[in-house]
N, C-alpha and C positions, 0 to 999 in steps of 0.2 A: 574610260568608264563613263557612262552617261548618268547624270544625276537629275532628278526631277523633284522640285520642292513645291508642294501645294501650300496655299494660304488662303485666308478669307472666310473660313468656316466660322460657325458660332451659333448662338441662339437667336432665333427670330420668331416673331409672332406670325400666325397664319395670315396669309395675304401679303406678307412682306417680301423683301427682295434681298438677295446676297449676290456678290460677285466673287467667284473663286478664281485664283490665279495659279498657274503652273509655270514656274520658272525653270527653264532647261539649261544645262551646262554647255549646250552647243546650239547652233541655229535650229530653230523649230522647223525651218524649211528643209532641213536635211533629212527629216524623217518622212517616210511615205504616209504615215498616219499618226496623228496625236489625238487622243480622246480622253473623255471623262467616263468613269464607271462609278457605280455605287454599290454598297453592300450593307445589309442589315444582318444582325445576329441570326444564325441558322439558315440563311438564304445564300444562294449563289450570287457572285458579283455580276451585276448587269450593266449593259451598255446604257449610257446616258446620251452621249453625242460624240461624234468624231469629225475631225477636219483633215482632209487629205492634203498632200503637198501642193496640189493644183488649186486648192481653195474650196473644193466641193465639201459640203457638210451633210452629215446624216444624223438623224435623231431617233431615239426611241419613240414609237408612235404615240405613246401616252403622254409624252412631254412636249410634243410639237406645239409651238405657239407660246409656251411659257419659258422655255430655256433657249439660250442662244450661245453658240460656241464661236469664238473668234480668236485671232492671233495677232501678235505684234512681232514682226520679224526683226525689228531693231532691238527690242527688249528681250527677244528669245522667250517670249511668254505666250501661253495660251490661256484664254479666259473662258469662264462659264458664267454667263449672266442668268440668274434664276429669279423669275418674277412669279407673283401670285402663289407663293409657296404654301404647301399643304402639309399637315402632320405626316402624311405618308411619304413625304420627301425626306424625312429624317433618315440619315444614313451616314456612313463614312464614304466620302467621295475621294476617288483615286484618279490620279493622272497617269496616262499610259502613252508611251511613244514606241514606235516600231521602225526599224530600218533593217537593212540586209544583215546586220551583225547581231541583232537581237531584239528582244521585247522587254521594255523597261517600265518599271512602276515607281511611283512616288510612295511616300509613307502614309498618305491619306490625311484628310482633314474632316473633322466631325461637323455635320450640319444637323441642328436640332430645331424643328419647327414645333413650337408649343406656346400656348398662352399662359 
């Protein structure tokens, strides 16, 4: 069973930064994709960023330039660096990992951007 544990969320002022972490119970390189999604009440979960096993990254168009996804294969962790945060970035952020055996989700971490 794959476990994903997110951390790093919290309250931040507009313009601030946060780094989210997603710790996996197995090598992050073993997944063909690991990504971050976010969801606000009443809306569908949306893609934030994905990193493929080969290192290719993809971002939601609206977030390019502010968010960066990266991974540490030694720590089995994927990160999401979020800069210049805006109130509309407020959401629960979820980590997702996919391999041939399944599609796995973490429990989510709340990010609130407010003054």
